VMD Tcl script that builds the backbone (N, CA, C; Angstrom):
set m [mol new atoms 189]
animate dup $m
set s [atomselect $m all]
$s set {name element resname resid chain x y z} {
  {N N MET 1 A 0.857 -1.174 0.000}
  {CA C MET 1 A 0.000 0.000 0.000}
  {C C MET 1 A 0.898 1.229 0.000}
  {N N GLN 2 A 0.500 2.229 -0.770}
  {CA C GLN 2 A 1.240 3.479 -0.833}
  {C C GLN 2 A 0.353 4.600 -0.336}
  {N N ARG 3 A 0.879 5.428 0.521}
  {CA C ARG 3 A 0.138 6.602 0.982}
  {C C ARG 3 A 0.838 7.832 0.432}
  {N N GLY 4 A 0.041 8.696 -0.157}
  {CA C GLY 4 A 0.598 9.910 -0.741}
  {C C GLY 4 A 0.027 11.135 -0.065}
  {N N TYR 5 A 0.371 12.272 -0.601}
  {CA C TYR 5 A -0.119 13.537 -0.085}
  {C C TYR 5 A -1.636 13.557 -0.152}
  {N N GLY 6 A -2.292 14.019 0.896}
  {CA C GLY 6 A -3.739 14.096 0.924}
  {C C GLY 6 A -4.399 12.860 1.486}
  {N N GLY 7 A -3.631 11.877 1.914}
  {CA C GLY 7 A -4.196 10.708 2.565}
  {C C GLY 7 A -4.743 9.653 1.617}
  {N N SER 8 A -4.492 9.749 0.320}
  {CA C SER 8 A -4.977 8.718 -0.580}
  {C C SER 8 A -4.071 7.493 -0.510}
  {N N HIS 9 A -4.591 6.383 -0.928}
  {CA C HIS 9 A -3.794 5.168 -0.936}
  {C C HIS 9 A -4.196 4.304 -2.118}
  {N N SER 10 A -3.360 3.377 -2.479}
  {CA C SER 10 A -3.659 2.455 -3.567}
  {C C SER 10 A -3.242 1.049 -3.155}
  {N N GLN 11 A -3.885 0.079 -3.778}
  {CA C GLN 11 A -3.562 -1.318 -3.532}
  {C C GLN 11 A -3.498 -2.032 -4.866}
  {N N ARG 12 A -2.727 -3.114 -4.923}
  {CA C ARG 12 A -2.610 -3.893 -6.152}
  {C C ARG 12 A -3.065 -5.319 -5.895}
  {N N LEU 13 A -3.626 -5.914 -6.929}
  {CA C LEU 13 A -4.108 -7.278 -6.853}
  {C C LEU 13 A -3.732 -7.992 -8.135}
  {N N SER 14 A -3.305 -9.213 -8.011}
  {CA C SER 14 A -2.993 -10.016 -9.177}
  {C C SER 14 A -3.741 -11.336 -9.064}
  {N N THR 15 A -4.372 -11.751 -10.160}
  {CA C THR 15 A -5.123 -13.006 -10.142}
  {C C THR 15 A -5.173 -13.584 -11.541}
  {N N THR 16 A -5.526 -14.853 -11.647}
  {CA C THR 16 A -5.708 -15.526 -12.926}
  {C C THR 16 A -7.096 -16.143 -12.938}
  {N N VAL 17 A -7.839 -15.905 -14.013}
  {CA C VAL 17 A -9.177 -16.475 -14.159}
  {C C VAL 17 A -9.274 -17.129 -15.528}
  {N N SER 18 A -10.236 -18.016 -15.677}
  {CA C SER 18 A -10.490 -18.600 -16.987}
  {C C SER 18 A -11.984 -18.600 -17.243}
  {N N GLY 19 A -12.343 -18.465 -18.502}
  {CA C GLY 19 A -13.741 -18.444 -18.888}
  {C C GLY 19 A -13.843 -18.434 -20.397}
  {N N ARG 20 A -15.072 -18.392 -20.885}
  {CA C ARG 20 A -15.323 -18.367 -22.324}
  {C C ARG 20 A -15.369 -16.934 -22.829}
  {N N LEU 21 A -15.066 -16.752 -24.117}
  {CA C LEU 21 A -15.155 -15.429 -24.724}
  {C C LEU 21 A -16.571 -14.902 -24.591}
  {N N GLY 22 A -16.706 -13.643 -24.236}
  {CA C GLY 22 A -17.997 -12.999 -24.099}
  {C C GLY 22 A -18.652 -13.190 -22.747}
  {N N GLU 23 A -18.135 -14.076 -21.940}
  {CA C GLU 23 A -18.706 -14.339 -20.616}
  {C C GLU 23 A -18.222 -13.296 -19.615}
  {N N TRP 24 A -19.134 -12.806 -18.768}
  {CA C TRP 24 A -18.770 -11.884 -17.694}
  {C C TRP 24 A -18.285 -12.699 -16.504}
  {N N ILE 25 A -17.134 -12.319 -15.944}
  {CA C ILE 25 A -16.531 -13.030 -14.817}
  {C C ILE 25 A -16.333 -12.046 -13.684}
  {N N GLU 26 A -16.822 -12.386 -12.496}
  {CA C GLU 26 A -16.599 -11.530 -11.329}
  {C C GLU 26 A -15.210 -11.813 -10.781}
  {N N LEU 27 A -14.371 -10.771 -10.746}
  {CA C LEU 27 A -13.007 -10.923 -10.262}
  {C C LEU 27 A -12.922 -10.826 -8.747}
  {N N GLY 28 A -13.824 -10.089 -8.159}
  {CA C GLY 28 A -13.800 -9.903 -6.718}
  {C C GLY 28 A -14.548 -8.642 -6.365}
  {N N GLY 29 A -14.427 -8.237 -5.140}
  {CA C GLY 29 A -15.110 -7.031 -4.721}
  {C C GLY 29 A -14.901 -6.786 -3.247}
  {N N SER 30 A -15.666 -5.856 -2.743}
  {CA C SER 30 A -15.577 -5.520 -1.330}
  {C C SER 30 A -16.973 -5.222 -0.819}
  {N N SER 31 A -17.158 -5.406 0.451}
  {CA C SER 31 A -18.440 -5.075 1.057}
  {C C SER 31 A -18.187 -4.320 2.344}
  {N N GLN 32 A -19.133 -3.485 2.692}
  {CA C GLN 32 A -19.020 -2.671 3.901}
  {C C GLN 32 A -20.383 -2.643 4.560}
  {N N GLN 33 A -20.390 -2.823 5.849}
  {CA C GLN 33 A -21.627 -2.781 6.603}
  {C C GLN 33 A -21.425 -1.868 7.799}
  {N N ASP 34 A -22.357 -0.943 7.992}
  {CA C ASP 34 A -22.267 0.018 9.087}
  {C C ASP 34 A -23.536 -0.019 9.917}
  {N N ASP 35 A -23.366 0.078 11.216}
  {CA C ASP 35 A -24.497 0.275 12.116}
  {C C ASP 35 A -24.642 1.771 12.331}
  {N N PHE 36 A -25.878 2.262 12.398}
  {CA C PHE 36 A -26.064 3.688 12.635}
  {C C PHE 36 A -27.190 3.909 13.621}
  {N N GLU 37 A -27.124 5.042 14.225}
  {CA C GLU 37 A -28.163 5.443 15.159}
  {C C GLU 37 A -28.412 6.924 14.963}
  {N N ARG 38 A -29.685 7.297 14.815}
  {CA C ARG 38 A -30.057 8.699 14.668}
  {C C ARG 38 A -30.979 9.075 15.807}
  {N N SER 39 A -30.811 10.258 16.290}
  {CA C SER 39 A -31.697 10.754 17.337}
  {C C SER 39 A -32.201 12.124 16.930}
  {N N GLY 40 A -33.440 12.379 17.217}
  {CA C GLY 40 A -34.023 13.679 16.933}
  {C C GLY 40 A -34.964 14.050 18.050}
  {N N SER 41 A -35.462 15.272 18.015}
  {CA C SER 41 A -36.356 15.712 19.084}
  {C C SER 41 A -37.703 14.994 19.029}
  {N N LEU 42 A -38.092 14.495 17.818}
  {CA C LEU 42 A -39.390 13.845 17.702}
  {C C LEU 42 A -39.288 12.328 17.546}
  {N N HIS 43 A -38.170 11.845 17.070}
  {CA C HIS 43 A -38.055 10.402 16.862}
  {C C HIS 43 A -36.598 9.968 16.913}
  {N N GLY 44 A -36.406 8.693 17.048}
  {CA C GLY 44 A -35.073 8.104 16.985}
  {C C GLY 44 A -35.118 6.917 16.046}
  {N N ALA 45 A -34.020 6.603 15.403}
  {CA C ALA 45 A -33.987 5.470 14.481}
  {C C ALA 45 A -32.607 4.842 14.513}
  {N N GLY 46 A -32.562 3.583 14.251}
  {CA C GLY 46 A -31.291 2.878 14.172}
  {C C GLY 46 A -31.403 1.798 13.124}
  {N N GLY 47 A -30.296 1.302 12.677}
  {CA C GLY 47 A -30.329 0.245 11.673}
  {C C GLY 47 A -28.958 -0.024 11.120}
  {N N GLN 48 A -28.934 -0.641 9.958}
  {CA C GLN 48 A -27.685 -0.988 9.309}
  {C C GLN 48 A -27.745 -0.563 7.847}
  {N N THR 49 A -26.614 -0.186 7.322}
  {CA C THR 49 A -26.482 0.049 5.889}
  {C C THR 49 A -25.394 -0.886 5.377}
  {N N SER 50 A -25.521 -1.317 4.158}
  {CA C SER 50 A -24.488 -2.163 3.577}
  {C C SER 50 A -24.236 -1.717 2.146}
  {N N GLU 51 A -23.032 -1.922 1.712}
  {CA C GLU 51 A -22.626 -1.526 0.368}
  {C C GLU 51 A -21.711 -2.601 -0.176}
  {N N ARG 52 A -21.951 -3.026 -1.409}
  {CA C ARG 52 A -21.107 -4.029 -2.042}
  {C C ARG 52 A -20.635 -3.484 -3.378}
  {N N ARG 53 A -19.356 -3.609 -3.615}
  {CA C ARG 53 A -18.781 -3.191 -4.888}
  {C C ARG 53 A -18.098 -4.401 -5.506}
  {N N SER 54 A -18.354 -4.616 -6.780}
  {CA C SER 54 A -17.793 -5.768 -7.475}
  {C C SER 54 A -17.010 -5.309 -8.692}
  {N N ILE 55 A -16.037 -6.105 -9.073}
  {CA C ILE 55 A -15.251 -5.853 -10.279}
  {C C ILE 55 A -15.517 -7.015 -11.224}
  {N N TRP 56 A -16.021 -6.682 -12.413}
  {CA C TRP 56 A -16.359 -7.688 -13.414}
  {C C TRP 56 A -15.483 -7.492 -14.655}
  {N N LEU 57 A -15.211 -8.572 -15.351}
  {CA C LEU 57 A -14.368 -8.550 -16.550}
  {C C LEU 57 A -15.077 -9.319 -17.648}
  {N N GLN 58 A -15.091 -8.751 -18.859}
  {CA C GLN 58 A -15.600 -9.474 -20.017}
  {C C GLN 58 A -14.503 -9.487 -21.072}
  {N N VAL 59 A -14.190 -10.660 -21.554}
  {CA C VAL 59 A -13.137 -10.801 -22.567}
  {C C VAL 59 A -13.792 -10.935 -23.922}
  {N N GLU 60 A -13.334 -10.113 -24.860}
  {CA C GLU 60 A -13.839 -10.169 -26.234}
  {C C GLU 60 A -12.675 -10.355 -27.194}
  {N N GLU 61 A -12.930 -11.072 -28.256}
  {CA C GLU 61 A -11.912 -11.298 -29.276}
  {C C GLU 61 A -11.896 -10.100 -30.227}
  {N N LEU 62 A -10.717 -9.585 -30.490}
  {CA C LEU 62 A -10.590 -8.451 -31.419}
  {C C LEU 62 A -10.482 -8.987 -32.847}
  {N N PRO 63 A -11.109 -8.281 -33.803}
  {CA C PRO 63 A -11.059 -8.744 -35.221}
  {C C PRO 63 A -9.674 -8.577 -35.805}
}
mol reanalyze $m
mol bondsrecalc $m
mol representation Tube
mol addrep $m
């Protein structure tokens, strides 16, 4: 991992997959789940939020 000015960072991943031409292949992804609580003068609420991000690859043959 590299950290640069401004607090950004990057990561690298290397993998090998196999599939048929034209087929979409999920390479991987990440998920995040947060618990939250809100309070107000008239009501309160709590719960969870979740977010999933995926990376997909489609291989096509060039003419």
